N, C-alpha and C positions, 0 to 999 in steps of 0.2 A: 315714599315720597308721596303719599295720601294726603298728608299733614301739612300744616303750614304749624308747625311749633316751637315757641322758645326752649332751647336746650342750655342749661347750668349742669356745668360740673363742679360740684359740692366736695369739701371732703369735712368726711367726721372724726378726723384725727385719726392719729398712731394705730388706734387698736381697731377699728371700723374702715379707715381706707376710703378711694373713692366710690362717689356714683354719678351717675348723670341721669338727670331728672328733666323731665319734659312738660312744658306748659303749655298753656292757652287761657291765655288772660291772667288769672290769678290761680288758675283750676290745673291742680298736679295729673298729668292726665299718668302717667307710669314714671317708674322710678327705676336704674336698674345699676346692678352691683357688679361691675367687673372682678372674677376670679380666676384662679390656674383653674385652664380646663373646663369653665362651665361660668354660668353666669346668675343672679339671683334677681328676681324681677318682682315688685311692690307693687300690687293694685289695692287702693282703696275705694271698696263700694257701701254710697248711701239705701240710704231707703228705693229710691226710686229707681237705679241701677240692677239691686238687687232682687229685684219684682220683674224688669227686664230680664236678668238670667235667668231668672225661675220659668219665666214666659217661654224664654227658649233654648231650655234645658237640652233638648232633643241636639242641635246644633256641639257641644260638647261632648267629651270624651268622661265614659263612666267615673272614672277615678276624678278627673279637674271637680265633676258638680259636685262629688261625695267635698271632696275638700273643701269647697267651700262653703255649700251647707255645716260643716263641722267647724270652721272656721269660727273662733268667739266673737261675740259680737259686741262691740264698745260702742259709747254715746255717738261718736262721730260715722259709725259703721264697721264694714268688716276691711282687715287688714289681710290681703290673701300675698304670702311669701312662695313665690316658687323657684324651686333653683332647677335648672335649666340646664344640663350636662351631656343633653342629646338634642334630637327636635321632636323631642315626645308632644310637647305644649305647645310648638310655636304655632299651631291653627288654632287652636285657645286660646292664646294670648292673642294670638291679632282679631279675634272675634269678642273677647273680651273688651281690647282697646275700642274698638268700633261701638259698643253698649255707652261704653265713657264719653266718645266722643265720635260722632259720623266724622266719616272722611271727607275732607275739603274738597278732594279731586279723585276719582278713580280711575 
């Protein structure tokens, strides 16, 4: 409700299934892969976003921050894949999305 994003439903083929991709302009904010009794969330962070995460590391759970730090760095940033099968990461994911894009309305 805090964002005005474009939503796309993508089909990655029989092996990978469906995903929901939320974008603002051409920038992907988050991609969600529904699964049985869980979801997997993909967030891609560039250099400036990783600096913001580092500066705000105390707002994230220790486990999540360590996962971000240990995620492989590619030329286009870090691709963070999070499987969510309970509410453990929901607050962290909300904060990470806010770093990727400030809410349009609060």
